[in-house]
C-alpha positions as CSV (number, residue, x, y, z in Angstrom):
1,X,-126.7,20.9,64.8
2,X,-125.2,18.9,61.9
3,X,-122.7,17.0,64.1
4,X,-119.0,16.8,63.7
5,X,-118.1,17.3,60.1
6,X,-114.8,15.5,60.5
7,X,-116.5,12.4,61.9
8,X,-119.1,12.3,59.2
9,X,-116.3,12.6,56.6
10,X,-114.4,9.8,58.2
11,X,-117.5,7.5,58.2
12,X,-118.1,8.2,54.5
13,X,-114.4,7.7,53.7
14,X,-114.5,4.3,55.5
15,X,-117.6,3.2,53.5
16,X,-116.0,4.0,50.2
17,X,-112.5,2.7,51.0
18,X,-113.3,-0.6,52.6
19,X,-112.5,-3.7,50.6
20,X,-115.3,-5.0,48.4
21,X,-116.4,-8.6,48.6
22,X,-117.3,-10.4,45.4
23,X,-121.1,-9.9,45.8
24,X,-120.7,-6.2,46.3
25,X,-118.3,-5.9,43.4
26,X,-120.8,-7.8,41.2
27,X,-123.7,-5.7,42.2
28,X,-121.7,-2.5,41.7
29,X,-120.1,-3.3,38.4
30,X,-121.6,-6.5,36.9
31,X,-125.3,-5.8,37.4
32,X,-125.4,-2.4,35.6
33,X,-123.3,-3.9,32.8
34,X,-125.7,-6.9,32.4
35,X,-128.7,-4.5,32.4
36,X,-127.0,-2.3,29.8
37,X,-126.1,-5.2,27.5
38,X,-129.7,-6.5,27.8
39,X,-131.1,-3.1,26.8
40,X,-128.7,-2.9,23.9
41,X,-129.7,-6.4,22.8
42,X,-133.4,-5.6,23.0
43,X,-133.0,-2.4,21.0
44,X,-131.0,-4.4,18.3
45,X,-133.8,-7.0,18.1
46,X,-136.4,-4.4,17.7
47,X,-134.5,-2.7,14.9
48,X,-133.9,-6.0,13.1
49,X,-137.5,-7.0,13.4
50,X,-138.6,-3.6,12.0
51,X,-136.4,-4.1,8.9
52,X,-137.8,-7.6,8.4
53,X,-141.4,-6.3,8.7
54,X,-140.8,-3.6,6.2
55,X,-139.3,-6.2,3.7
56,X,-142.3,-8.5,4.3
57,X,-144.8,-5.6,3.8
58,X,-143.1,-4.7,0.5
59,X,-143.2,-8.4,-0.6
60,X,-146.9,-8.6,0.2
61,X,-147.7,-5.4,-1.7
62,X,-145.8,-6.8,-4.7
63,X,-147.8,-10.0,-4.6
64,X,-151.1,-8.1,-4.3
65,X,-150.2,-5.9,-7.3
66,X,-149.3,-8.9,-9.4
67,X,-152.5,-10.7,-8.5
68,X,-154.8,-7.9,-9.6
69,X,-153.0,-7.0,-12.9
């Protein structure tokens, strides 16, 4: 029905225990790391831009208030 459990386990063990070449190592470790750093950088940019926009909005409101008084 399901086959020989011991054979399946040996196949899985071979897949996870075989030596990794450089491309496999990069795709398993480096690629998720690069994606994570990119997402963190993007979040940081959004937060910095939001702070700058709030400062600019306050500055424009002050200019408008001074113009009409």
